[in-house]
MARPASE-466499 format. One record per residue (C-alpha): residue number from 1; residue in one letter; y, x, z. Coordinates in Angstrom, 1 decimal, padded with zeros to 4 digits, m for minus. Layout:
REM MARPASE-466499
num,residuo,north,east,up
NUM,a,Y,X,Z
...
END
This chain:
REM MARPASE-466499
num,residuo,north,east,up
1,x,000.1,000.2,000.1
2,x,003.7,001.4,m001.0
3,x,006.1,002.2,002.0
4,x,008.8,000.7,000.4
5,x,009.5,m002.7,m001.8
6,x,012.1,m003.0,m004.2
7,x,013.9,m005.9,m005.9
8,x,016.2,m004.8,m008.6
9,x,018.8,m007.3,m009.8
10,x,019.5,m007.6,m013.6
11,x,023.2,m006.2,m013.8
12,x,021.4,m003.0,m012.6
13,x,019.0,m002.9,m015.2
14,x,021.8,m003.5,m018.0
15,x,023.5,000.0,m016.6
16,x,020.6,001.7,m017.7
17,x,018.7,m000.3,m020.8
18,x,016.5,002.4,m021.5
19,x,015.7,003.1,m018.1
20,x,016.0,006.4,m019.0
21,x,018.8,008.4,m017.0
22,x,017.6,009.9,m013.5
23,x,017.7,007.4,m011.2
24,x,015.3,005.1,m013.2
25,x,012.9,008.3,m014.2
26,x,012.6,009.1,m010.1
27,x,012.0,005.4,m009.5
28,x,009.3,005.2,m012.1
29,x,007.6,008.0,m010.6
30,x,007.5,007.0,m007.1
31,x,006.2,003.9,m008.1
32,x,003.4,005.5,m010.2
33,x,003.3,007.4,m007.1
34,x,002.3,004.2,m004.9
35,x,005.3,005.4,m002.7
36,x,007.7,002.4,m003.9
37,x,006.3,m001.1,m005.0
38,x,009.0,m003.0,m007.7
39,x,009.1,m006.4,m007.9
40,x,010.5,m008.4,m010.4
41,x,011.6,m012.1,m010.1
42,x,010.8,m014.2,m013.0
43,x,015.0,m014.6,m013.7
44,x,015.7,m011.0,m013.8
45,x,013.0,m010.2,m016.0
46,x,014.0,m013.0,m018.8
47,x,017.9,m012.5,m018.4
48,x,017.3,m008.6,m018.9
49,x,014.6,m009.5,m021.6
50,x,017.0,m011.9,m023.3
51,x,019.6,m009.6,m023.2
52,x,017.6,m006.9,m024.8
53,x,016.8,m008.8,m027.6
54,x,020.1,m010.4,m028.3
55,x,021.7,m007.0,m028.6
56,x,018.6,m005.7,m031.2
57,x,019.5,m008.7,m033.4
58,x,023.3,m007.8,m033.2
59,x,022.7,m004.4,m034.2
60,x,019.9,m005.5,m037.3
61,x,023.0,m008.1,m038.3
62,x,025.0,m005.1,m038.4
63,x,023.2,m002.9,m040.1
64,x,022.0,m005.4,m042.6
65,x,025.5,m006.7,m043.6
66,x,026.7,m002.7,m043.9
67,x,023.4,m002.0,m046.2
68,x,024.5,m005.3,m048.5
69,x,028.1,m004.0,m048.3
70,x,027.2,m000.6,m049.7
71,x,024.6,m001.9,m052.3
72,x,028.0,m003.4,m054.4
73,x,029.5,m000.1,m054.7
74,x,028.9,001.7,m057.9
75,x,026.9,004.7,m056.8
76,x,024.3,007.1,m057.6
77,x,021.1,004.1,m059.1
78,x,018.6,006.6,m057.1
79,x,020.4,006.2,m053.9
80,x,021.3,002.5,m054.7
81,x,017.3,001.9,m055.2
82,x,016.8,003.6,m052.0
83,x,019.2,001.5,m050.2
84,x,017.8,m001.6,m051.5
85,x,014.5,m000.8,m050.4
86,x,015.9,000.0,m046.9
87,x,017.6,m003.4,m047.0
88,x,014.4,m005.2,m048.0
89,x,011.9,m003.3,m045.3
90,x,014.6,m004.4,m042.5
91,x,014.6,m008.1,m043.3
92,x,010.7,m007.9,m043.6
93,x,010.6,m006.1,m040.4
94,x,013.1,m007.9,m038.6
95,x,010.7,m010.2,m036.5
96,x,008.5,m007.6,m035.6
97,x,011.1,m005.2,m034.4
98,x,012.5,m008.1,m032.4
99,x,009.1,m008.6,m031.1
100,x,008.7,m005.2,m030.1
101,x,011.8,m004.7,m028.1
102,x,011.1,m007.8,m026.6
103,x,007.5,m006.4,m025.0
104,x,009.0,m003.4,m024.5
105,x,010.2,m004.2,m020.9
106,x,006.9,m005.6,m020.1
107,x,005.2,m002.8,m021.5
108,x,007.7,m000.3,m018.5
109,x,007.1,m002.7,m016.2
110,x,003.4,m002.6,m016.4
111,x,003.6,001.0,m016.4
112,x,005.2,001.4,m013.3
113,x,002.7,m001.2,m011.4
114,x,005.9,m003.7,m011.1
115,x,004.5,m007.1,m009.5
116,x,006.2,m009.9,m011.8
117,x,007.3,m012.7,m009.7
118,x,006.7,m016.7,m011.2
119,x,008.9,m019.6,m010.1
120,x,006.8,m021.4,m008.0
121,x,007.5,m025.3,m007.1
122,x,009.2,m024.4,m003.8
123,x,011.1,m021.6,m004.5
124,x,012.3,m023.7,m007.5
125,x,012.8,m026.9,m005.4
126,x,015.1,m024.3,m003.0
127,x,017.3,m022.8,m005.4
128,x,017.8,m026.1,m006.9
129,x,018.7,m027.4,m003.4
130,x,021.5,m024.2,m002.8
131,x,022.6,m025.4,m006.5
132,x,023.1,m028.7,m005.3
133,x,024.7,m028.0,m001.6
134,x,026.5,m024.7,m002.4
135,x,024.3,m022.9,000.2
136,x,023.1,m019.1,000.0
137,x,023.5,m017.5,m001.8
138,x,025.8,m019.5,m003.6
139,x,029.5,m020.2,m002.4
140,x,030.3,m023.6,m004.0
141,x,028.1,m026.4,m005.1
142,x,027.2,m027.3,m008.9
143,x,028.5,m024.4,m010.3
144,x,025.9,m023.8,m013.4
145,x,026.6,m019.9,m013.8
146,x,025.3,m019.1,m010.3
147,x,022.1,m020.7,m011.1
148,x,020.2,m017.7,m012.0
149,x,021.2,m016.2,m008.6
150,x,019.8,m018.9,m006.9
151,x,016.6,m018.2,m007.9
152,x,016.3,m014.3,m008.0
153,x,017.0,m015.2,m004.1
154,x,014.5,m017.3,m003.2
155,x,012.1,m014.1,m004.4
156,x,013.9,m012.1,m002.4
157,x,013.5,m014.3,000.8
158,x,009.6,m014.9,m000.2
159,x,009.2,m011.0,m000.2
160,x,011.1,m010.5,003.1
161,x,008.6,m012.3,005.0
162,x,006.2,m010.1,004.0
163,x,007.2,m006.5,002.8
164,x,007.6,m004.2,006.1
165,x,010.9,m002.3,004.1
166,x,012.6,m004.2,001.2
167,x,015.2,m002.9,m000.4
168,x,017.5,m005.1,m002.6
169,x,019.5,m003.4,m005.3
170,x,022.6,m005.5,m006.5
171,x,026.1,m005.3,m007.9
172,x,025.9,m008.9,m007.7
173,x,028.5,m009.8,m004.6
174,x,026.3,m013.3,m004.0
175,x,022.9,m012.1,m003.9
176,x,023.7,m008.7,m002.2
177,x,025.6,m010.6,000.7
178,x,023.1,m013.2,001.0
179,x,020.6,m010.6,001.1
180,x,022.0,m008.3,003.5
181,x,021.8,m011.3,006.2
182,x,017.8,m011.3,005.7
183,x,016.0,m009.5,008.5
184,x,014.4,m006.2,007.5
185,x,016.2,m006.2,004.2
186,x,018.4,m003.4,002.9
187,x,021.0,m003.8,000.2
188,x,022.4,m001.2,m002.4
189,x,024.8,m001.5,m004.8
190,x,023.5,001.3,m006.9
191,x,019.9,002.2,m008.1
192,x,021.0,005.6,m007.3
193,x,022.0,005.2,m003.6
194,x,018.4,004.1,m003.1
195,x,016.7,007.1,m004.6
196,x,019.6,009.7,m002.6
197,x,019.1,007.7,000.7
198,x,017.4,010.5,002.9
199,x,013.8,008.7,003.4
200,x,013.3,008.5,m000.6
201,x,014.9,012.4,m001.0
202,x,012.0,013.4,001.4
203,x,009.4,011.5,m000.8
204,x,010.7,012.9,m004.1
205,x,010.7,016.3,m002.4
206,x,006.7,015.7,m001.6
207,x,006.1,014.5,m005.1
208,x,007.9,017.4,m006.4
209,x,006.1,019.6,m003.9
210,x,002.6,018.2,m004.8
211,x,003.3,018.9,m008.7
212,x,004.3,022.4,m007.7
213,x,001.6,023.4,m005.9
214,x,000.0,025.6,m008.2
215,x,003.4,027.8,m008.4
216,x,004.1,027.3,m004.4
217,x,000.5,028.8,m004.0
218,x,001.5,031.9,m006.4
219,x,004.9,032.6,m004.3
220,x,003.0,032.5,m000.9
221,x,000.1,034.9,m002.5
222,x,002.8,037.3,m003.8
223,x,004.8,036.9,m000.7
224,x,001.4,037.8,001.4
225,x,000.9,040.8,m000.5
226,x,004.0,042.1,000.0
227,x,004.6,041.1,004.5
228,x,001.1,040.7,005.7
229,x,002.9,038.3,008.0
230,x,m000.1,035.8,007.7
231,x,m002.4,038.5,008.1
232,x,m000.5,039.6,011.3
233,x,m000.5,035.9,013.0
234,x,m004.4,035.6,012.7
235,x,m005.1,039.0,014.0
236,x,m002.7,038.4,017.0
237,x,m003.0,034.7,017.9
238,x,m006.6,033.3,016.4
239,x,m009.1,034.9,018.8
240,x,m006.9,033.7,021.4
241,x,m007.6,030.0,020.2
242,x,m011.6,030.6,020.4
243,x,m011.8,031.8,024.2
244,x,m013.8,029.1,026.1
245,x,m015.7,027.8,022.9
246,x,m018.7,026.5,022.8
247,x,m021.2,028.2,019.9
248,x,m024.8,026.5,019.1
249,x,m027.8,028.4,017.8
250,x,m031.3,028.3,017.8
251,x,m031.1,032.2,018.1
252,x,m029.5,031.9,021.6
253,x,m032.2,031.6,024.6
254,x,m030.3,029.4,026.5
255,x,m032.0,025.7,027.3
256,x,m029.3,023.9,025.2
257,x,m029.4,027.1,022.8
258,x,m025.5,027.2,023.5
259,x,m023.1,030.1,024.9
260,x,m019.6,030.2,025.8
261,x,m017.2,032.5,024.4
262,x,m015.7,034.8,026.7
263,x,m014.1,037.6,025.3
264,x,m013.3,039.3,021.7
265,x,m012.9,041.9,019.3
266,x,m009.7,042.0,016.5
267,x,m010.6,039.6,013.7
268,x,m012.3,041.1,010.4
269,x,m012.7,040.1,007.3
270,x,m009.6,037.6,006.9
271,x,m009.8,035.6,004.2
272,x,m006.9,033.1,002.8
273,x,m007.9,029.7,000.7
274,x,m004.3,029.7,m001.2
275,x,m006.2,027.9,m003.6
276,x,m007.0,024.9,m001.4
277,x,m003.1,025.1,m000.3
278,x,m002.1,021.4,000.9
279,x,001.0,019.4,001.7
280,x,001.4,017.7,004.4
281,x,005.2,016.7,003.9
282,x,008.1,017.3,006.3
283,x,008.1,020.9,004.7
284,x,004.6,021.2,006.1
285,x,001.8,023.0,004.2
286,x,m001.8,023.8,005.6
287,x,m003.8,026.6,004.6
288,x,m007.3,027.2,005.3
289,x,m008.4,030.5,006.7
290,x,m011.5,032.1,008.1
291,x,m012.4,035.7,009.5
292,x,m015.2,037.4,011.3
293,x,m015.0,038.8,014.6
294,x,m017.4,040.1,017.4
295,x,m017.2,038.7,020.4
296,x,m018.6,038.2,023.9
297,x,m021.3,035.5,024.9
298,x,m022.0,033.9,028.3
299,x,m024.8,031.8,028.7
300,x,m027.6,030.7,031.1
301,x,m031.3,032.0,030.6
302,x,m034.5,031.2,032.3
303,x,m035.8,034.1,034.4
304,x,m039.3,033.6,032.9
305,x,m037.9,033.4,029.6
306,x,m035.8,036.5,030.1
307,x,m038.9,038.3,030.9
308,x,m040.7,037.2,027.6
309,x,m038.3,038.5,025.5
310,x,m038.8,041.5,023.6
311,x,m036.5,044.7,024.9
312,x,m034.4,045.0,022.0
313,x,m033.3,040.9,022.3
314,x,m032.2,041.1,025.8
315,x,m029.0,040.3,027.1
316,x,m027.4,042.0,030.0
317,x,m028.1,039.5,032.7
318,x,m027.1,039.4,036.1
319,x,m028.2,037.2,038.9
320,x,m027.1,033.4,039.0
321,x,m029.8,031.8,041.4
322,x,m033.7,031.2,042.2
323,x,m034.5,030.3,038.1
324,x,m031.7,031.5,035.9
325,x,m029.7,034.9,034.9
326,x,m026.3,035.0,033.5
327,x,m026.7,036.3,030.4
328,x,m023.8,038.5,028.3
329,x,m024.5,039.9,024.8
330,x,m021.8,040.3,021.7
331,x,m022.5,038.7,018.3
332,x,m020.5,038.4,015.2
333,x,m019.3,035.0,014.9
334,x,m017.5,033.3,011.7
335,x,m014.6,031.1,012.4
336,x,m012.8,028.5,010.1
337,x,m009.7,026.6,010.8
338,x,m006.3,025.6,009.1
339,x,m002.8,027.5,009.3
340,x,000.4,025.6,009.2
341,x,003.0,026.7,007.1
342,x,006.4,025.9,007.6
343,x,008.8,026.1,004.6
344,x,012.7,024.4,004.4
345,x,013.4,021.9,002.0
346,x,015.9,024.0,000.6
347,x,013.8,026.7,m000.1
348,x,011.0,024.7,m001.7
349,x,013.7,023.2,m003.9
350,x,013.8,026.9,m005.7
351,x,010.7,028.7,m004.5
352,x,010.6,030.8,m007.3
353,x,014.2,032.5,m006.6
354,x,013.3,036.1,m005.9
355,x,013.0,036.8,m002.0
356,x,012.9,032.8,m001.6
357,x,010.9,033.3,001.0
358,x,011.8,036.3,002.9
359,x,012.3,034.9,006.1
360,x,011.8,031.3,005.6
361,x,008.2,031.3,006.2
362,x,007.1,029.8,009.8
363,x,003.6,030.2,009.9
364,x,001.4,029.3,012.9
365,x,m002.6,028.2,014.0
366,x,m003.1,024.7,013.4
367,x,m006.6,024.3,014.2
368,x,m010.0,026.2,014.8
369,x,m012.4,024.1,012.6
370,x,m015.5,025.7,013.4
371,x,m017.0,028.3,015.5
372,x,m020.9,030.2,014.1
373,x,m022.8,032.8,014.7
374,x,m022.5,034.8,011.7
375,x,m026.1,035.2,011.1
376,x,m027.1,031.8,011.2
END
């Protein structure tokens, strides 16, 4: 389910009929990523669709008249014939062109997964009552020019009942003012204002980062090759996280085949899985790591079992009670987990700039996911 629902009034679509400017391009990305759900009331759909068709008809008519005017001149026969063919083709294709223009908006709506809202009986009745009585979003009764606003507003009312975060983008005073009075509805006068708002900018950055993960991985790899900062963090802090952890193995002669880590040597064979770098938002990345380390294990062994061990398998022991020894031995473990890498948003926006990461990377150990004996 999308985080944000949005209704865009007809006047906003008019300002970018091709939906090719940055705010609409960003909206398309957010919709396709499932972050934003676009809703379109039937009245908005048909108002804008018929507006596009009317504009196309005007352009076709102007083109036709221009060609008809030109063919009256005494010009090169070859060019004259070419213009006549153009005119004939234009006339033959007029209906198809109009049909394509009409269908283009629906195709775009489908491409972004928009929800198209038809006019229900209840919403039609409520809209007409607003028309007759001059109630919200209208200010005067029986003003026919206001009928579309009444229908659009009813769709917004219905959505406000089920949406956690509904945004209405409208430059129309009546629709905007009435929508502001609805609980949980935020009203903005331009699509750009919606895209530029802090929560949506965070979502856009998230999409940018996810799309640019290969580049970020490469830059982070270069940064580590030059600084060894991640390596140093693991070497200094990692093993502190595993002290007190329990490891399990049938090779441990404890009744439960388990032992507790009490001490350690420095990590070795450190590996960073940059190919599986993941982004969690807010400039936070997860980087899988693994390493090996020799650790001191403590466990308890039944005395009879201890005496049955071969000398070369015997751990160092001290007396625990009448039946058990406390055993201590050193074994190699393999540790796997996740590092948290923090990079500021401003740096992520242009991570390929030379030395962009210098002094801008915070590294900490987020989790230790597994500790296993290496020979198992």
